[in-house]
C-alpha positions in Angstrom: -102.0 78.9 115.1 -105.4 77.5 114.3 -107.0 77.6 110.9 -110.8 77.6 111.1 -111.4 76.6 107.5 -109.3 76.3 104.3 -110.4 78.1 101.2 -112.2 76.1 98.5 -109.4 75.4 96.0 -110.1 73.8 92.6 -107.7 72.1 90.3 -107.1 73.4 86.8 -109.6 70.9 85.4 -112.2 71.6 88.0 -111.8 75.4 87.6 -112.0 75.1 83.8 -115.2 73.1 84.1 -116.6 75.7 86.6 -115.9 78.5 84.0 -117.3 76.4 81.1 -114.0 76.3 79.2 -111.4 73.7 78.5 -108.4 73.1 80.9 -106.1 73.9 78.0 -107.8 77.3 77.6 -107.3 78.1 81.2 -103.6 77.0 81.0 -103.1 79.4 78.0 -104.8 82.3 79.9 -102.5 81.6 82.9 -99.3 81.4 80.8 -100.0 84.4 78.6 -101.5 86.4 81.5 -104.5 87.2 79.3 -106.7 87.8 82.3 -106.0 88.8 85.8 -107.2 85.5 87.3 -105.3 84.7 90.6 -104.1 81.2 91.2 -101.9 79.3 93.7 -99.0 77.2 92.7 -97.6 74.7 95.2 -95.0 72.4 93.8 -96.3 71.4 90.4 -99.9 71.9 91.2 -102.1 74.8 90.3 -105.1 75.6 92.3 -107.8 78.3 92.0 -109.9 79.8 94.8 -113.6 79.5 94.0 -114.2 83.0 95.3 -111.6 84.3 92.7 -113.4 82.4 90.0 -116.8 83.9 91.0 -115.2 87.4 91.0 -113.7 86.8 87.6 -117.1 85.8 86.2 -118.7 88.8 87.8 -116.1 91.1 86.1 -117.0 89.6 82.7 -120.8 90.3 83.1 -122.2 92.3 80.2 -125.1 94.6 80.8 -127.3 95.3 77.8 -128.6 98.8 78.3 -130.5 99.4 75.0 -132.5 96.8 73.3 -132.5 98.8 70.0 -128.7 98.6 69.4 -126.9 95.6 68.1 -124.5 94.0 70.5 -120.9 93.3 69.5 -120.8 89.5 69.8 -117.0 89.0 69.8 
């Protein structure tokens, strides 16, 4: 079996930095299953696929459709 390329995997710290949150927040999300954000766990190490992080960010996109209405900011 030949692997052409391995996926871009980020550590918990690197994934948190990519998302603009703290590593602790990402750990809480993972442990409480707050968001459906896939990760790999090999031994004691947690890794995130960058494509999954991009998909997660895309799923959190907010579209403002009417400039006249107030946006709920929480």
